[in-house]
C-alpha positions in Angstrom: 0.0 0.0 0.0 2.6 2.6 1.0 6.0 3.3 -0.7 8.1 1.6 2.0 6.7 -1.7 0.8 6.7 -0.7 -2.9 10.3 0.4 -2.9 11.9 -2.3 -0.8 13.0 -4.5 -3.7 12.2 -2.4 -6.8 14.2 0.6 -5.5 16.9 -0.2 -8.1 14.3 0.5 -10.8 13.9 4.1 -9.6 17.6 4.6 -9.0 18.3 3.4 -12.6 15.6 5.7 -13.9 16.9 8.7 -12.1 20.5 8.1 -12.9 19.6 7.9 -16.6 17.2 10.7 -16.7 18.2 13.3 -14.1 17.8 16.1 -16.6 14.1 15.2 -17.1 13.2 16.7 -13.7 13.3 20.4 -13.2 15.7 21.9 -10.7 12.8 23.2 -8.7 11.3 19.7 -8.3 14.6 18.2 -7.5 15.5 20.7 -4.8 12.0 20.7 -3.2 12.0 16.9 -2.9 15.6 16.6 -1.9 15.0 18.9 1.1 12.5 16.5 2.7 15.0 14.3 4.4 18.4 12.7 4.0 21.2 15.2 3.3 18.8 17.8 1.9 20.8 18.1 -1.3 20.6 14.7 -3.0 17.6 12.4 -3.8 18.7 9.7 -1.3 15.7 8.1 0.4 13.1 5.7 -1.1 10.3 8.3 -0.7 12.3 11.0 -2.4 13.2 8.7 -5.2 9.5 7.8 -5.8 8.4 11.4 -5.6 10.9 12.6 -8.1 10.0 9.7 -10.4 6.4 11.1 -10.4 7.5 14.6 -11.3 6.7 16.2 -14.7 9.3 15.0 -17.2 10.4 11.9 -15.4 7.0 10.4 -15.7 7.5 10.2 -19.5 10.8 8.4 -19.3 10.5 6.2 -16.2 10.6 2.4 -16.6 7.5 0.3 -17.2 8.0 -1.4 -13.8 7.7 2.0 -12.1 4.5 2.8 -13.9 3.1 -0.6 -12.8 3.9 0.0 -9.2 2.5 3.5 -9.0 -0.5 2.9 -11.3 -2.7 5.7 -12.7 -2.0 9.4 -11.8 -4.6 9.2 -9.1 -3.3 6.0 -7.7 0.3 7.3 -7.7 -0.7 10.5 -6.0 -2.6 8.5 -3.3 0.3 6.2 -2.6 2.9 9.0 -2.6 0.8 11.4 -0.5 -0.1 8.6 2.1 3.6 7.8 2.5 4.2 11.6 3.0 1.4 11.7 5.5 2.8 8.8 7.5 6.2 10.5 7.8 4.5 13.8 8.6 2.5 12.4 11.5 5.6 10.8 13.0 7.6 14.0 12.6 4.9 16.1 14.2 4.9 13.7 17.2 8.7 14.1 17.4 8.3 17.9 17.4 10.3 18.3 14.2 8.4 21.4 13.0 10.8 22.3 10.2 10.5 18.8 8.6 6.7 18.8 9.1 6.4 22.1 7.2 8.4 20.6 4.3 6.3 17.5 4.2 3.1 19.5 4.4 4.2 21.6 1.5 4.9 18.5 -0.6 1.5 17.1 0.4 -0.1 20.4 -0.7 1.8 20.2 -4.0 0.4 16.8 -4.7 -3.2 17.7 -3.7 -3.1 20.9 -5.7 -2.5 18.8 -8.9 -6.2 17.9 -8.6 -6.1 14.1 -8.7 -6.8 13.7 -5.0 -8.1 15.6 -2.0 -6.5 15.7 1.5 -9.5 13.7 2.7 -8.9 11.1 0.0 -5.3 10.8 1.2 -6.2 10.5 4.9 -8.8 7.8 4.1 -6.4 5.9 1.9 -3.8 6.0 4.7 -6.2 4.9 7.4 -7.5 2.0 5.3 -4.0 0.8 4.5 -1.8 1.3 7.5 -3.0 -1.8 9.4 -2.0 -4.0 6.4 1.3 -2.3 6.1 2.1 -2.9 9.8 0.9 -6.4 9.6 3.0 -7.3 6.6 6.1 -5.7 8.0 5.7 -7.5 11.4 5.1 -10.8 9.6 8.2 -10.3 7.4 10.5 -9.7 10.4 9.0 -12.4 12.6 9.3 -15.0 9.8 13.1 -14.4 9.6 15.2 -17.1 11.3 16.8 -15.6 14.4 18.9 -17.7 16.7 18.0 -20.9 14.8 14.2 -20.4 14.7 11.6 -17.9 13.5 9.6 -16.1 16.2 6.5 -16.3 14.0 6.6 -20.2 14.0 7.2 -20.3 17.7 4.2 -18.2 18.5 1.9 -19.9 16.0 3.0 -23.4 16.8 2.6 -22.8 20.5 -0.9 -21.4 20.1 0.1 -17.8 20.9 -0.4 -16.1 17.6 -2.6 -13.6 19.5 0.7 -12.1 20.9 1.8 -11.2 17.4 -1.6 -9.7 16.7 -1.4 -7.6 19.9 2.0 -6.3 18.8 0.5 -5.4 15.4 -2.4 -3.6 17.2 0.0 -1.6 19.4 2.2 -0.4 16.5 -0.8 0.3 14.3 -2.4 2.4 17.0 0.7 4.6 17.1 0.7 5.2 13.3 -3.0 6.0 13.3 -2.7 8.4 16.3 0.9 9.2 17.3 0.7 10.4 20.9 2.5 9.8 24.2 0.4 6.8 25.2 0.6 5.0 21.9 4.4 5.6 21.9 4.8 4.4 25.4 2.8 1.2 24.5 5.5 0.4 21.9 8.2 1.2 24.4 6.5 -1.1 26.9 6.7 -4.0 24.5 10.3 -3.5 23.6 11.2 -3.0 27.3 9.5 -6.2 28.2 11.4 -8.3 25.7 14.7 -6.6 26.7 14.0 -7.4 30.4 13.2 -11.0 29.5 16.4 -11.3 27.5 18.5 -9.8 30.4 17.1 -12.7 32.5 18.5 -15.2 30.2 15.5 -15.9 28.0 17.2 -15.8 24.6 14.0 -16.2 22.6 12.7 -12.9 24.0 15.8 -11.1 22.6 15.2 -12.4 19.1 11.5 -11.4 19.4 12.5 -7.9 20.6 14.9 -7.6 17.6 12.1 -8.5 15.2 9.9 -5.9 16.7 12.6 -3.3 16.6 13.5 -4.1 13.0 9.9 -3.9 11.9 9.6 -0.4 13.5 12.8 0.7 11.8 11.4 -0.4 8.4 8.2 1.5 9.1 9.9 4.7 10.4 13.6 5.2 11.0 12.7 8.4 12.9 10.6 6.6 15.4 13.2 3.8 15.7 15.9 6.4 16.4 13.8 8.0 19.2 13.1 4.6 20.8 16.8 3.7 20.4 17.8 6.9 22.3 15.5 6.1 25.2 16.9 4.7 28.4 14.2 2.0 28.6 15.6 0.7 31.9 14.6 4.0 33.5 11.5 4.7 31.4 8.4 4.7 33.6 5.4 3.1 31.8 2.2 4.5 33.3 -0.3 2.0 34.8 -2.9 3.1 32.2 -0.5 1.9 29.4 0.5 -1.3 31.2 -3.2 -2.1 31.6 -3.9 -1.6 27.9 -5.4 -5.0 26.8 -3.0 -5.1 23.8 0.0 -4.4 25.9 -1.0 -7.0 28.5 -1.4 -9.6 25.7 1.8 -8.7 23.9 3.8 -9.0 27.1 2.4 -12.3 28.2 5.1 -14.9 28.7 5.2 -18.2 26.8 5.8 -21.1 29.1 8.8 -23.2 28.6 6.6 -26.2 27.9 4.8 -24.3 25.1 8.1 -23.1 23.7 9.6 -26.6 23.5 6.4 -27.9 21.8 6.7 -25.1 19.2 10.3 -26.0 18.5 9.5 -29.7 18.1 6.6 -28.8 15.8 8.9 -27.0 13.3 
């Protein structure tokens, strides 16, 4: 649904397109888009690459694969604007006013083209963010870590609901980034870190999967969490009592864990 998924593997298509056709984009488009993130001079992030590939001039020369991924002009604007909206919401929560202003200007630029409205973009984002989070979590949990995939352990032990709870917590943040939804994510990562420090290796692998998923969704959010001193972070009782947090931090018994390993 959103560009972080679209550009994971096909990014080379856009890079090739831009390297071959840099003159197709105007300097104004290049400089406006480059200023969004990265080093503010070059087109150096997946979102910037996609945005520039959708600018006047580049559209006419970009590869067929790029057209297939972005779709019609309306579909392309919805996908690009929703990716911008996702970053904007996180940046606003982080208090990065300057970056928010740049992202809002780019959102307005897309909306002013007339293919979509701001309401269209917000609805598209809300309808797709849960699937994006779910796919990202599944991808990371299915990777082999320490000899087994966390996804298989949870599913085979009858605890898939823990994965679903983690998805709910992360989705809640991206729908409404605020202190409580942020602390709910921190509570989960803190829990797995605490379990790992007590010698439960599996918890460490699971925590890494959660962290990697968050990094794929938002490097800015990941960086903030990474800077937190989670050992000293106080999680309010209201967040601890959040049903999703309680479910996500439920410990799997050793018996269930061993059964899951045997069922692989």
